[in-house]
PASEBA-1860 file (N, C-alpha, C; in nm, 3 decimals):
! residues 343
1> XXXXXXXX> 9.787/11.230/12.502/9.972/11.212/12.501/10.018/11.145/12.399 ~ 10.149/11.165/12.337/10.240/11.147/12.228/10.288/10.977/12.291 ~ 10.311/10.898/12.221/10.388/10.759/12.218/10.462/10.729/12.116 ~ 10.552/10.672/12.143/10.649/10.578/12.010/10.657/10.478/12.023 ~ 10.670/10.404/11.942/10.685/10.227/11.883/10.827/10.220/11.839 ~ 10.908/10.123/11.900/11.020/10.087/11.861/11.003/9.932/11.844 ~ 11.056/9.907/11.716/11.032/9.748/11.729/10.917/9.713/11.618 ~ 10.885/9.872/11.530/10.722/9.848/11.472/10.702/9.740/11.366
9> XXXXXXXX> 10.817/9.673/11.338/10.800/9.569/11.188/10.765/9.436/11.247 ~ 10.776/9.418/11.366/10.747/9.284/11.436/10.604/9.290/11.474 ~ 10.547/9.134/11.532/10.421/9.148/11.533/10.369/9.206/11.667 ~ 10.450/9.176/11.789/10.411/9.267/11.886/10.366/9.419/11.812 ~ 10.522/9.464/11.739/10.486/9.600/11.758/10.395/9.649/11.690 ~ 10.373/9.615/11.529/10.226/9.621/11.445/10.111/9.601/11.498 ~ 10.072/9.508/11.621/9.974/9.476/11.708/9.994/9.659/11.783 ~ 10.089/9.668/11.861/10.053/9.779/11.931/9.981/9.880/11.840
17> XXXXXXXX> 10.026/9.898/11.681/10.022/9.987/11.604/9.901/10.021/11.581 ~ 9.772/9.867/11.540/9.672/9.870/11.566/9.578/9.893/11.658 ~ 9.649/9.881/11.803/9.542/9.922/11.906/9.543/10.086/11.920 ~ 9.661/10.126/11.915/9.739/10.259/11.929/9.613/10.378/11.848 ~ 9.666/10.313/11.719/9.572/10.410/11.609/9.417/10.407/11.621 ~ 9.355/10.346/11.729/9.242/10.417/11.744/9.185/10.470/11.876 ~ 9.305/10.439/11.953/9.300/10.492/12.089/9.303/10.632/12.160 ~ 9.189/10.651/12.199/9.156/10.796/12.230/9.231/10.913/12.265
25> XXXXXXXX> 9.376/10.871/12.366/9.435/10.921/12.428/9.543/10.943/12.392 ~ 9.618/10.816/12.393/9.766/10.805/12.304/9.718/10.882/12.175 ~ 9.838/10.932/12.123/9.837/10.904/11.967/9.984/10.905/11.938 ~ 10.000/10.826/11.811/10.131/10.774/11.760/10.237/10.897/11.704 ~ 10.320/10.951/11.794/10.413/10.988/11.730/10.501/10.968/11.638 ~ 10.555/10.847/11.667/10.696/10.837/11.577/10.667/10.673/11.588 ~ 10.726/10.596/11.493/10.757/10.459/11.490/10.890/10.459/11.449 ~ 10.967/10.334/11.457/11.058/10.318/11.492/11.144/10.170/11.437
33> XXXXXXXX> 11.255/10.120/11.401/11.351/9.996/11.348/11.443/10.032/11.322 ~ 11.534/9.935/11.260/11.668/9.959/11.221/11.670/9.891/11.042 ~ 11.519/9.894/11.027/11.538/9.904/10.895/11.447/10.010/10.823 ~ 11.492/9.969/10.718/11.532/10.115/10.621/11.375/10.227/10.641 ~ 11.390/10.335/10.582/11.309/10.453/10.630/11.236/10.438/10.534 ~ 11.103/10.363/10.523/10.991/10.289/10.420/10.841/10.347/10.546 ~ 10.803/10.370/10.436/10.644/10.390/10.497/10.620/10.253/10.592 ~ 10.519/10.258/10.692/10.470/10.097/10.743/10.466/10.043/10.661
41> XXXXXXXX> 10.322/10.094/10.560/10.256/9.988/10.505/10.340/9.922/10.387 ~ 10.476/9.994/10.357/10.547/9.874/10.268/10.556/9.733/10.350 ~ 10.615/9.761/10.480/10.627/9.604/10.516/10.474/9.530/10.569 ~ 10.379/9.601/10.632/10.217/9.559/10.633/10.163/9.620/10.526 ~ 10.130/9.533/10.425/10.022/9.654/10.308/9.884/9.644/10.355 ~ 9.853/9.552/10.496/9.667/9.592/10.543/9.699/9.749/10.566 ~ 9.785/9.801/10.618/9.760/9.939/10.649/9.772/10.068/10.545 ~ 9.792/10.019/10.441/9.800/10.135/10.336/9.664/10.201/10.323
49> XXXXXXXX> 9.670/10.335/10.315/9.612/10.419/10.338/9.550/10.472/10.504 ~ 9.545/10.356/10.566/9.521/10.365/10.724/9.615/10.425/10.772 ~ 9.774/10.379/10.765/9.849/10.479/10.830/10.000/10.498/10.765 ~ 10.050/10.576/10.715/10.152/10.636/10.621/10.250/10.682/10.692 ~ 10.259/10.672/10.827/10.411/10.705/10.872/10.470/10.586/10.855 ~ 10.639/10.701/10.836/10.765/10.626/10.827/10.799/10.599/10.893 ~ 10.895/10.412/10.900/11.016/10.390/11.009/11.081/10.526/10.988 ~ 11.136/10.557/11.116/11.195/10.657/11.184/11.357/10.547/11.234
57> XXXXXXXX> 11.458/10.626/11.232/11.604/10.560/11.278/11.528/10.576/11.470 ~ 11.618/10.514/11.570/11.591/10.493/11.693/11.708/10.644/11.722 ~ 11.656/10.711/11.763/11.728/10.827/11.854/11.641/10.840/12.003 ~ 11.732/10.791/12.095/11.674/10.802/12.222/11.635/10.937/12.272 ~ 11.736/11.044/12.271/11.727/11.182/12.294/11.566/11.245/12.232 ~ 11.556/11.213/12.115/11.443/11.277/12.011/11.368/11.199/12.006 ~ 11.375/11.101/12.052/11.250/11.053/12.148/11.187/11.048/12.267 ~ 11.254/11.056/12.354/11.237/11.113/12.460/11.165/11.280/12.425
65> XXXXXXXX> 11.231/11.354/12.417/11.172/11.504/12.350/11.042/11.494/12.301 ~ 11.022/11.386/12.232/10.892/11.453/12.127/10.788/11.315/12.177 ~ 10.801/11.248/12.278/10.726/11.142/12.339/10.675/11.142/12.481 ~ 10.569/11.080/12.541/10.526/11.057/12.708/10.552/10.907/12.686 ~ 10.561/10.824/12.677/10.570/10.712/12.626/10.649/10.636/12.572 ~ 10.731/10.540/12.547/10.802/10.471/12.447/10.738/10.340/12.422 ~ 10.695/10.239/12.376/10.708/10.112/12.439/10.846/10.020/12.325 ~ 10.865/9.951/12.383/10.980/9.857/12.318/10.955/9.734/12.285
73> XXXXXXXX> 10.925/9.749/12.170/10.868/9.587/12.092/10.983/9.523/12.028 ~ 11.096/9.562/12.084/11.201/9.465/12.029/11.227/9.349/12.141 ~ 11.302/9.261/12.033/11.376/9.155/12.100/11.466/9.122/12.242 ~ 11.428/9.027/12.304/11.563/9.038/12.406/11.680/9.058/12.401 ~ 11.790/9.100/12.437/11.900/9.143/12.437/11.941/9.256/12.381 ~ 11.837/9.296/12.303/11.830/9.455/12.243/11.726/9.542/12.317 ~ 11.664/9.518/12.384/11.531/9.577/12.436/11.621/9.660/12.591 ~ 11.681/9.549/12.651/11.724/9.626/12.775/11.852/9.689/12.756
81> XXXXXXXX> 11.888/9.713/12.640/12.000/9.803/12.584/11.907/9.953/12.579 ~ 11.805/9.966/12.524/11.734/10.071/12.491/11.695/10.133/12.626 ~ 11.653/10.052/12.680/11.589/10.074/12.831/11.654/10.185/12.881 ~ 11.793/10.111/12.889/11.873/10.197/12.950/11.917/10.326/12.935 ~ 11.913/10.361/12.761/11.919/10.466/12.745/11.811/10.547/12.779 ~ 11.681/10.509/12.785/11.539/10.593/12.782/11.538/10.591/12.969 ~ 11.597/10.565/13.028/11.544/10.530/13.178/11.542/10.640/13.324 ~ 11.666/10.731/13.259/11.668/10.800/13.289/11.624/10.938/13.237
89> XXXXXXXX> 11.564/10.976/13.129/11.467/11.131/13.085/11.354/11.106/13.105 ~ 11.291/11.173/13.074/11.169/11.187/13.104/11.056/11.139/13.020 ~ 11.037/11.034/13.040/10.975/10.927/12.937/10.958/10.807/13.011 ~ 10.829/10.775/12.974/10.784/10.591/13.072/10.793/10.554/12.957 ~ 10.872/10.384/12.970/10.906/10.281/12.917/10.840/10.172/12.946 ~ 10.746/10.094/12.847/10.704/9.957/12.847/10.751/9.887/12.750 ~ 10.853/9.729/12.852/10.960/9.679/12.777/10.829/9.561/12.784 ~ 10.794/9.479/12.627/10.775/9.412/12.570/10.875/9.253/12.591
97> XXXXXXXX> 11.010/9.287/12.587/11.087/9.164/12.574/11.132/9.089/12.731 ~ 11.159/8.999/12.754/11.171/8.980/12.871/11.340/9.017/12.987 ~ 11.358/9.139/12.869/11.461/9.153/12.948/11.541/9.216/13.103 ~ 11.418/9.306/13.106/11.363/9.310/13.262/11.316/9.249/13.369 ~ 11.281/9.128/13.338/11.178/9.035/13.435/11.267/8.947/13.515 ~ 11.383/8.894/13.500/11.437/8.846/13.584/11.582/8.889/13.639 ~ 11.611/8.821/13.736/11.739/8.869/13.820/11.862/8.862/13.738 ~ 12.003/8.876/13.694/12.103/8.883/13.611/12.096/8.715/13.642
105> XXXXXXXX> 12.140/8.665/13.700/12.189/8.523/13.728/12.076/8.434/13.646 ~ 11.952/8.434/13.681/11.858/8.361/13.616/11.786/8.417/13.440 ~ 11.880/8.491/13.411/11.825/8.578/13.262/11.957/8.520/13.185 ~ 12.082/8.504/13.280/12.191/8.431/13.183/12.146/8.276/13.185 ~ 12.119/8.221/13.254/12.083/8.106/13.251/11.985/8.055/13.127 ~ 11.873/8.108/13.151/11.757/8.069/13.068/11.764/8.188/12.930 ~ 11.760/8.292/12.917/11.826/8.348/12.772/11.958/8.337/12.761 ~ 12.043/8.331/12.779/12.149/8.282/12.748/12.238/8.363/12.665
113> XXXXXXXX> 12.210/8.541/12.771/12.257/8.647/12.700/12.278/8.753/12.817 ~ 12.379/8.850/12.812/12.408/8.954/12.880/12.314/9.000/12.961 ~ 12.296/9.005/13.053/12.157/9.074/13.136/12.234/9.223/13.174 ~ 12.079/9.292/13.194/12.137/9.411/13.242/12.151/9.453/13.360 ~ 12.193/9.572/13.380/12.255/9.597/13.516/12.137/9.625/13.596 ~ 12.176/9.562/13.714/12.080/9.521/13.858/11.992/9.651/13.886 ~ 12.084/9.755/13.880/12.039/9.897/13.889/11.867/9.915/13.806 ~ 11.927/9.859/13.689/11.779/9.930/13.582/11.675/9.811/13.611
121> XXXXXXXX> 11.733/9.677/13.643/11.610/9.580/13.627/11.602/9.646/13.779 ~ 11.589/9.669/13.894/11.535/9.684/14.029/11.430/9.819/13.983 ~ 11.418/9.880/13.924/11.371/10.011/13.917/11.250/9.921/13.793 ~ 11.238/9.858/13.751/11.142/9.783/13.653/10.995/9.737/13.764 ~ 10.846/9.754/13.713/10.819/9.681/13.786/10.748/9.616/13.712 ~ 10.671/9.447/13.726/10.656/9.350/13.712/10.468/9.427/13.603 ~ 10.439/9.412/13.499/10.353/9.466/13.470/10.214/9.372/13.433 ~ 10.228/9.287/13.586/10.066/9.203/13.584/9.970/9.309/13.632
129> XXXXXXXX> 9.893/9.373/13.535/9.796/9.443/13.601/9.701/9.402/13.746 ~ 9.647/9.278/13.694/9.555/9.249/13.808/9.610/9.180/13.974 ~ 9.699/9.184/13.989/9.813/9.200/14.054/9.867/9.268/14.097 ~ 9.928/9.386/14.039/10.045/9.439/14.040/10.019/9.638/14.002 ~ 9.879/9.655/14.011/9.809/9.762/13.949/9.867/9.900/14.045 ~ 9.898/9.900/14.172/9.969/10.019/14.229/10.097/9.998/14.228 ~ 10.143/9.934/14.203/10.305/9.967/14.168/10.325/10.011/13.994 ~ 10.221/9.961/13.947/10.233/9.997/13.797/10.224/10.117/13.800
137> XXXXXXXX> 10.123/10.176/13.841/10.060/10.303/13.825/10.167/10.401/13.873 ~ 10.290/10.389/13.992/10.390/10.438/14.031/10.468/10.461/13.965 ~ 10.520/10.364/13.890/10.637/10.384/13.821/10.677/10.418/13.684 ~ 10.792/10.438/13.644/10.794/10.475/13.517/10.890/10.358/13.389 ~ 10.890/10.257/13.468/10.968/10.159/13.393/10.883/10.046/13.417 ~ 10.848/9.969/13.277/10.733/9.832/13.309/10.814/9.740/13.240 ~ 10.799/9.616/13.308/10.865/9.470/13.227/10.720/9.425/13.233 ~ 10.667/9.424/13.080/10.529/9.360/13.079/10.576/9.187/13.035
145> XXXXXXXX> 10.453/9.118/13.138/10.453/8.986/13.165/10.486/8.909/13.013 ~ 10.519/8.795/13.022/10.557/8.720/12.882/10.427/8.685/12.846 ~ 10.424/8.590/12.716/10.288/8.549/12.692/10.217/8.458/12.764 ~ 10.299/8.323/12.805/10.323/8.238/12.869/10.273/8.242/13.039 ~ 10.379/8.313/13.075/10.278/8.371/13.229/10.214/8.424/13.263 ~ 10.145/8.506/13.132/10.058/8.571/13.165/9.920/8.505/13.173 ~ 9.909/8.354/13.095/9.797/8.279/13.109/9.790/8.214/13.232 ~ 9.947/8.156/13.241/9.981/8.055/13.389/9.938/8.102/13.479
153> XXXXXXXX> 9.971/8.251/13.543/9.996/8.322/13.667/9.861/8.358/13.677 ~ 9.797/8.416/13.592/9.621/8.442/13.620/9.516/8.297/13.643 ~ 9.578/8.205/13.611/9.473/8.118/13.627/9.513/8.066/13.745 ~ 9.629/8.050/13.852/9.669/8.032/13.922/9.686/8.112/14.028 ~ 9.680/8.214/14.070/9.735/8.266/14.110/9.576/8.266/14.268 ~ 9.473/8.274/14.226/9.372/8.291/14.309/9.401/8.119/14.414 ~ 9.415/8.022/14.369/9.476/7.838/14.455/9.618/7.904/14.513 ~ 9.703/7.967/14.460/9.835/7.984/14.499/9.862/8.064/14.655
161> XXXXXXXX> 9.746/8.211/14.619/9.754/8.289/14.714/9.673/8.233/14.875 ~ 9.590/8.156/14.789/9.456/8.096/14.899/9.532/7.956/14.995 ~ 9.697/7.953/14.891/9.739/7.849/14.986/9.620/7.681/15.011 ~ 9.541/7.686/14.903/9.461/7.530/14.871/9.533/7.450/14.796 ~ 9.653/7.466/14.718/9.723/7.340/14.667/9.836/7.277/14.715 ~ 9.913/7.170/14.693/10.003/7.130/14.733/10.143/7.189/14.643 ~ 10.219/7.296/14.734/10.330/7.384/14.635/10.433/7.295/14.572 ~ 10.433/7.154/14.547/10.527/7.083/14.453/10.454/7.021/14.335
169> XXXXXXXX> 10.304/7.025/14.341/10.217/6.994/14.243/10.209/7.008/14.120 ~ 10.259/7.159/14.104/10.242/7.227/13.973/10.286/7.193/13.823 ~ 10.208/7.136/13.769/10.186/7.085/13.616/10.150/7.190/13.497 ~ 10.195/7.283/13.438/10.176/7.361/13.343/10.171/7.310/13.196 ~ 10.086/7.263/13.125/10.110/7.196/12.996/10.029/7.338/12.881 ~ 10.113/7.409/12.853/10.120/7.501/12.761/10.067/7.498/12.605 ~ 10.052/7.581/12.541/9.999/7.533/12.394/10.016/7.714/12.310 ~ 10.078/7.724/12.216/10.100/7.863/12.132/10.059/7.828/12.016
177> XXXXXXXX> 10.032/7.977/11.914/10.022/7.935/11.798/10.164/8.018/11.778 ~ 10.160/8.005/11.633/10.332/8.038/11.578/10.316/8.132/11.586 ~ 10.242/8.259/11.553/10.325/8.401/11.579/10.390/8.417/11.727 ~ 10.360/8.327/11.849/10.449/8.353/11.954/10.592/8.357/11.933 ~ 10.634/8.249/11.800/10.777/8.288/11.786/10.856/8.385/11.742 ~ 10.744/8.497/11.686/10.772/8.637/11.585/10.777/8.592/11.448 ~ 10.850/8.725/11.385/10.815/8.721/11.267/10.983/8.583/11.200 ~ 11.122/8.618/11.283/11.205/8.523/11.223/11.160/8.398/11.168
185> XXXXXXXX> 11.236/8.332/11.039/11.174/8.273/10.995/11.281/8.152/11.061 ~ 11.168/8.008/11.077/11.249/7.885/11.111/11.166/7.785/11.081 ~ 11.247/7.659/11.044/11.228/7.543/11.033/11.063/7.520/11.088 ~ 11.060/7.496/11.239/10.927/7.445/11.326/10.765/7.554/11.295 ~ 10.866/7.669/11.204/10.711/7.764/11.186/10.695/7.779/11.055 ~ 10.741/7.695/10.987/10.689/7.707/10.842/10.554/7.659/10.814 ~ 10.511/7.666/10.694/10.401/7.574/10.666/10.394/7.440/10.665 ~ 10.474/7.382/10.603/10.510/7.305/10.618/10.516/7.208/10.728
193> XXXXXXXX> 10.572/7.255/10.821/10.637/7.160/10.953/10.518/7.206/10.999 ~ 10.446/7.340/11.049/10.359/7.335/11.183/10.222/7.303/11.141 ~ 10.189/7.312/10.997/10.024/7.296/10.952/9.986/7.091/10.957 ~ 9.895/7.114/11.033/9.880/7.000/11.022/9.938/6.934/11.136 ~ 9.969/6.973/11.210/10.102/6.909/11.299/10.068/6.952/11.466 ~ 10.126/6.922/11.541/10.130/6.953/11.675/10.252/6.930/11.781 ~ 10.338/6.977/11.806/10.485/6.955/11.829/10.503/7.004/11.985 ~ 10.612/6.916/12.074/10.612/7.034/12.218/10.800/7.052/12.175
201> XXXXXXXX> 10.832/7.173/12.235/10.954/7.244/12.236/10.994/7.251/12.335 ~ 11.113/7.309/12.383/11.145/7.355/12.479/11.170/7.276/12.585 ~ 11.200/7.140/12.599/11.103/7.036/12.743/11.149/7.128/12.822 ~ 11.132/7.142/12.930/11.186/7.174/13.113/11.297/7.274/13.053 ~ 11.275/7.388/12.962/11.433/7.443/12.918/11.337/7.611/12.853 ~ 11.229/7.567/12.821/11.172/7.733/12.807/11.176/7.866/12.889 ~ 11.218/7.977/12.827/11.277/8.116/12.948/11.153/8.137/13.005 ~ 11.037/8.122/12.971/10.918/8.170/13.044/10.917/8.078/13.201
209> XXXXXXXX> 10.997/7.996/13.235/10.986/7.885/13.337/11.004/7.979/13.476 ~ 11.102/8.079/13.474/11.186/8.088/13.599/11.093/8.211/13.619 ~ 11.033/8.271/13.517/10.961/8.376/13.510/10.822/8.388/13.612 ~ 10.756/8.266/13.549/10.646/8.170/13.642/10.656/8.195/13.778 ~ 10.789/8.107/13.811/10.837/8.083/13.972/10.816/8.192/14.040 ~ 10.913/8.280/13.972/10.935/8.399/14.063/10.826/8.475/14.100 ~ 10.706/8.497/14.023/10.602/8.556/14.057/10.555/8.445/14.179 ~ 10.503/8.300/14.143/10.439/8.248/14.241/10.499/8.245/14.341
217> XXXXXXXX> 10.677/8.238/14.363/10.699/8.258/14.532/10.660/8.361/14.620 ~ 10.629/8.484/14.512/10.613/8.582/14.586/10.434/8.618/14.630 ~ 10.375/8.512/14.597/10.266/8.498/14.630/10.239/8.385/14.710 ~ 10.319/8.291/14.697/10.376/8.173/14.836/10.506/8.072/14.826 ~ 10.534/8.157/14.949/10.656/8.104/14.956/10.731/7.894/14.924 ~ 10.616/7.900/14.963/10.597/7.738/14.971/10.594/7.691/14.853 ~ 10.606/7.737/14.734/10.582/7.687/14.547/10.718/7.638/14.541 ~ 10.739/7.528/14.468/10.822/7.408/14.437/10.823/7.461/14.280
225> XXXXXXXX> 10.939/7.385/14.261/10.987/7.417/14.096/10.834/7.357/13.969 ~ 10.811/7.422/13.919/10.706/7.401/13.828/10.752/7.287/13.705 ~ 10.675/7.220/13.707/10.704/7.112/13.561/10.604/7.233/13.429 ~ 10.672/7.282/13.320/10.623/7.356/13.257/10.647/7.313/13.087 ~ 10.554/7.271/13.017/10.584/7.243/12.903/10.491/7.295/12.764 ~ 10.598/7.325/12.683/10.543/7.400/12.560/10.520/7.360/12.432 ~ 10.363/7.341/12.384/10.375/7.305/12.229/10.324/7.419/12.148 ~ 10.349/7.390/12.021/10.307/7.462/11.896/10.176/7.391/11.853
233> XXXXXXXX> 10.089/7.479/11.841/10.000/7.471/11.759/9.978/7.507/11.637 ~ 9.947/7.441/11.565/9.933/7.502/11.385/9.801/7.632/11.363 ~ 9.793/7.701/11.443/9.710/7.842/11.433/9.790/7.944/11.453 ~ 9.772/8.040/11.356/9.837/8.188/11.410/9.842/8.240/11.559 ~ 9.764/8.300/11.590/9.774/8.336/11.732/9.647/8.287/11.828 ~ 9.694/8.320/11.964/9.642/8.221/12.065/9.720/8.165/12.180 ~ 9.677/8.164/12.275/9.734/8.023/12.372/9.649/7.967/12.488 ~ 9.656/7.874/12.525/9.597/7.792/12.642/9.704/7.757/12.723
241> XXXXXXXX> 9.659/7.753/12.851/9.756/7.669/12.917/9.663/7.581/12.993 ~ 9.680/7.433/13.037/9.608/7.371/13.107/9.661/7.321/13.246 ~ 9.666/7.355/13.352/9.747/7.361/13.441/9.688/7.273/13.518 ~ 9.756/7.148/13.635/9.715/7.046/13.704/9.713/7.073/13.809 ~ 9.689/7.064/13.939/9.781/7.116/14.087/9.667/6.950/14.155 ~ 9.755/6.948/14.248/9.649/6.873/14.356/9.620/6.928/14.487 ~ 9.479/6.944/14.500/9.408/6.996/14.640/9.469/6.972/14.789 ~ 9.502/7.019/14.858/9.502/6.981/14.991/9.411/6.930/15.070
249> XXXXXXXX> 9.289/7.041/15.012/9.174/6.982/15.117/9.066/6.928/14.987 ~ 8.971/6.827/14.985/8.906/6.835/14.923/8.754/7.004/14.869 ~ 8.780/7.036/14.798/8.720/7.144/14.754/8.615/7.103/14.589 ~ 8.482/7.117/14.630/8.451/7.110/14.468/8.401/7.234/14.348 ~ 8.422/7.175/14.253/8.395/7.279/14.156/8.352/7.392/14.164 ~ 8.247/7.415/14.212/8.156/7.555/14.238/8.178/7.572/14.377 ~ 8.315/7.548/14.467/8.344/7.646/14.557/8.436/7.702/14.502 ~ 8.525/7.669/14.409/8.633/7.711/14.373/8.621/7.783/14.243
257> XXXXXXXX> 8.528/7.789/14.195/8.434/7.879/14.101/8.445/8.037/14.155 ~ 8.343/8.024/14.280/8.322/8.111/14.367/8.470/8.175/14.406 ~ 8.538/8.133/14.426/8.668/8.215/14.482/8.716/8.309/14.387 ~ 8.720/8.194/14.287/8.760/8.282/14.158/8.741/8.419/14.117 ~ 8.578/8.406/14.113/8.448/8.535/14.072/8.499/8.627/14.180 ~ 8.529/8.543/14.343/8.484/8.636/14.429/8.611/8.754/14.367 ~ 8.744/8.685/14.359/8.887/8.738/14.363/8.887/8.827/14.239 ~ 8.838/8.779/14.137/8.843/8.851/14.008/8.707/8.967/14.007
265> XXXXXXXX> 8.632/8.989/14.045/8.529/8.996/14.026/8.525/9.175/13.969 ~ 8.611/9.264/14.032/8.671/9.392/13.990/8.767/9.427/13.844 ~ 8.824/9.285/13.806/8.899/9.279/13.721/8.835/9.270/13.565 ~ 8.834/9.331/13.475/8.749/9.398/13.346/8.793/9.266/13.268 ~ 8.951/9.238/13.238/8.985/9.142/13.166/8.980/8.998/13.175 ~ 8.984/8.980/13.314/8.964/8.833/13.297/8.763/8.780/13.338 ~ 8.787/8.650/13.289/8.580/8.647/13.295/8.636/8.452/13.294 ~ 8.568/8.469/13.419/8.573/8.295/13.485/8.443/8.240/13.403
273> XXXXXXXX> 8.475/8.124/13.345/8.303/8.027/13.271/8.229/7.998/13.389 ~ 8.140/7.987/13.353/8.035/7.897/13.446/8.065/7.769/13.447 ~ 8.015/7.685/13.541/8.079/7.556/13.549/8.052/7.446/13.440 ~ 8.135/7.378/13.411/8.096/7.287/13.311/8.103/7.365/13.184 ~ 8.150/7.448/13.178/8.185/7.503/13.063/8.361/7.565/13.113 ~ 8.431/7.572/12.941/8.582/7.560/12.957/8.606/7.628/12.797 ~ 8.714/7.760/12.843/8.734/7.848/12.720/8.790/7.752/12.636 ~ 8.800/7.824/12.463/8.853/7.780/12.365/8.954/7.916/12.302
281> XXXXXXXX> 9.054/7.903/12.234/9.140/8.025/12.227/9.046/8.110/12.107 ~ 8.978/8.035/12.048/8.892/8.128/11.936/8.824/8.230/12.000 ~ 8.735/8.205/12.133/8.659/8.270/12.175/8.756/8.429/12.242 ~ 8.917/8.429/12.241/8.939/8.554/12.294/9.029/8.616/12.159 ~ 9.031/8.554/12.064/9.111/8.599/11.979/9.109/8.821/11.912 ~ 9.190/8.802/11.933/9.154/8.929/11.922/9.138/9.095/11.980 ~ 9.160/8.949/12.142/9.065/9.047/12.227/9.202/9.052/12.366 ~ 9.157/9.157/12.457/9.234/9.158/12.595/9.183/9.070/12.669
289> XXXXXXXX> 9.105/8.968/12.660/9.098/8.877/12.769/9.101/8.764/12.796 ~ 9.136/8.692/12.918/9.167/8.603/12.961/9.049/8.525/13.055 ~ 9.015/8.420/12.948/8.904/8.336/12.988/8.943/8.203/13.095 ~ 8.874/8.176/13.191/8.902/8.052/13.246/8.841/7.986/13.321 ~ 8.828/7.857/13.294/8.694/7.775/13.335/8.840/7.613/13.420 ~ 8.696/7.561/13.532/8.815/7.503/13.599/8.737/7.380/13.651 ~ 8.748/7.272/13.680/8.694/7.184/13.743/8.772/7.099/13.828 ~ 8.715/7.073/13.957/8.800/6.959/14.110/8.734/6.835/14.057
297> XXXXXXXX> 8.865/6.756/14.053/8.816/6.592/14.043/8.824/6.505/14.182 ~ 8.691/6.540/14.250/8.705/6.449/14.379/8.751/6.301/14.355 ~ 8.749/6.221/14.240/8.824/6.082/14.244/8.952/6.082/14.271 ~ 9.086/6.205/14.187/9.201/6.229/14.187/9.248/6.299/14.304 ~ 9.196/6.405/14.336/9.205/6.513/14.421/9.314/6.651/14.381 ~ 9.248/6.651/14.238/9.326/6.698/14.153/9.247/6.806/14.074 ~ 9.255/6.928/14.104/9.216/7.056/14.030/9.285/7.088/13.875 ~ 9.166/7.122/13.770/9.221/7.110/13.608/9.203/7.283/13.635
305> XXXXXXXX> 9.299/7.347/13.590/9.233/7.507/13.505/9.298/7.516/13.416 ~ 9.212/7.554/13.309/9.159/7.611/13.219/9.220/7.763/13.155 ~ 9.271/7.780/13.105/9.296/7.947/13.044/9.342/7.977/12.942 ~ 9.300/8.081/12.894/9.335/8.107/12.746/9.385/8.278/12.736 ~ 9.463/8.292/12.593/9.447/8.473/12.611/9.477/8.460/12.396 ~ 9.493/8.565/12.387/9.562/8.532/12.245/9.685/8.646/12.318 ~ 9.761/8.572/12.246/9.906/8.553/12.289/9.946/8.766/12.225 ~ 9.895/8.793/12.088/9.943/8.944/12.144/9.863/9.035/12.164
313> XXXXXXXX> 9.756/8.950/12.251/9.689/9.106/12.289/9.699/9.096/12.435 ~ 9.660/9.018/12.547/9.674/9.024/12.663/9.860/8.961/12.711 ~ 9.850/8.905/12.629/10.003/8.771/12.610/10.107/8.903/12.572 ~ 10.055/9.016/12.508/10.196/9.122/12.470/10.179/9.218/12.424 ~ 10.085/9.300/12.336/10.024/9.414/12.307/9.966/9.490/12.377 ~ 9.794/9.403/12.373/9.734/9.451/12.477/9.762/9.484/12.646 ~ 9.815/9.382/12.692/9.895/9.421/12.826/9.906/9.530/12.849 ~ 10.040/9.590/12.750/10.131/9.682/12.712/10.039/9.801/12.718
321> XXXXXXXX> 9.919/9.782/12.635/9.854/9.962/12.673/9.820/9.925/12.775 ~ 9.712/9.860/12.811/9.674/9.852/12.973/9.720/9.901/13.050 ~ 9.862/9.863/13.073/9.949/9.915/13.197/10.004/10.070/13.128 ~ 10.024/10.067/13.019/10.020/10.238/12.959/9.900/10.351/12.993 ~ 9.769/10.264/13.005/9.675/10.333/13.042/9.682/10.347/13.216 ~ 9.730/10.234/13.292/9.711/10.262/13.392/9.816/10.429/13.483 ~ 9.958/10.383/13.382/10.045/10.488/13.407/10.008/10.618/13.370 ~ 9.906/10.632/13.314/9.883/10.768/13.287/9.752/10.813/13.389
329> XXXXXXXX> 9.671/10.706/13.424/9.563/10.781/13.512/9.456/10.764/13.498 ~ 9.415/10.677/13.348/9.314/10.626/13.258/9.265/10.527/13.280 ~ 9.170/10.497/13.259/9.098/10.345/13.312/9.172/10.272/13.210 ~ 9.170/10.122/13.287/9.265/10.040/13.179/9.199/10.022/13.098 ~ 9.088/9.999/13.043/8.987/9.971/12.961/9.017/10.043/12.857 ~ 9.071/10.175/12.882/9.067/10.286/12.747/9.115/10.191/12.592 ~ 9.089/10.193/12.504/9.088/10.172/12.352/9.139/10.006/12.374 ~ 9.079/9.934/12.458/9.125/9.762/12.471/8.967/9.741/12.458
337> XXXXXXX> 8.882/9.808/12.441/8.751/9.712/12.456/8.691/9.611/12.332 ~ 8.789/9.556/12.281/8.743/9.478/12.148/8.657/9.377/12.149 ~ 8.551/9.333/12.082/8.505/9.240/12.126/8.569/9.110/12.026 ~ 8.588/8.998/12.119/8.652/8.880/12.025/8.618/8.860/11.849 ~ 8.714/8.803/11.773/8.671/8.825/11.664/8.636/8.650/11.649 ~ 8.490/8.621/11.605/8.500/8.469/11.594/8.430/8.513/11.461 ~ 8.396/8.383/11.364/8.493/8.266/11.353/8.614/8.287/11.362
END
């Protein structure tokens, strides 16, 4: 099957290139950007002699005629416009931005941009494979989840759906490496600001907040607004969420771990850690895994859930390819069986 990537010069786009370059079924037909028509290795020298395709202009008609799937690794505000150009053509679309994830009113409030038309938004399936596989399988348009929502939702789903927690008690403490901010230059992600530092940002204002709440409400209509706080780590890639919830009734750690294992036992990219062991970011680097550890505190009645992902893999490009596999009738692990990089 032939695939195209739009937005190849961003971190999400070049990660798609890395995955798809060795995918056994998908063949990269074309790569596209608004930049000059140069070989991709001139933008990313690590691709020299590995990938010599040139960046091409964005022509929706031509891309739809030559490819089966197009990945939109473009910024929010741009992806939605591109998706509208592809939606009535014979091509599957996977959007890595936030443009297709939220209703218009929420999108305007949190992203501060013009939303896509509701008729386009209504066609998009939310691409969280572990919980939406059948819808993804039958869709031609995917809204790939955000990186923070992926880690947060996968860690919360079992206890939210089982109605084991106080629906007003969810607090998510989230940390991300600087690649989550993309390639755009900013003071916060410069070496002198980020190195040997740890800082909070977008306090109670992060645009992924409504995405998390929207999905939680689909699982449990009693869920109340969550407290979601994001921090910037002095590392390149990776996300850790530490989530605190109050249990309705006392449950032991071992009981809750058994629940998680039972729910996720057929999910190839979810790894539930043994009791009293907790995942770290480096243990999933370069892979499509989400590792989860948890502990129930009988003293406070609270459950602490730790979830880690690679923000460019399970949080973006890896999950996008996982969705493409499902849409194409392939095993969802195809081309994604990376062993995490360590150290």
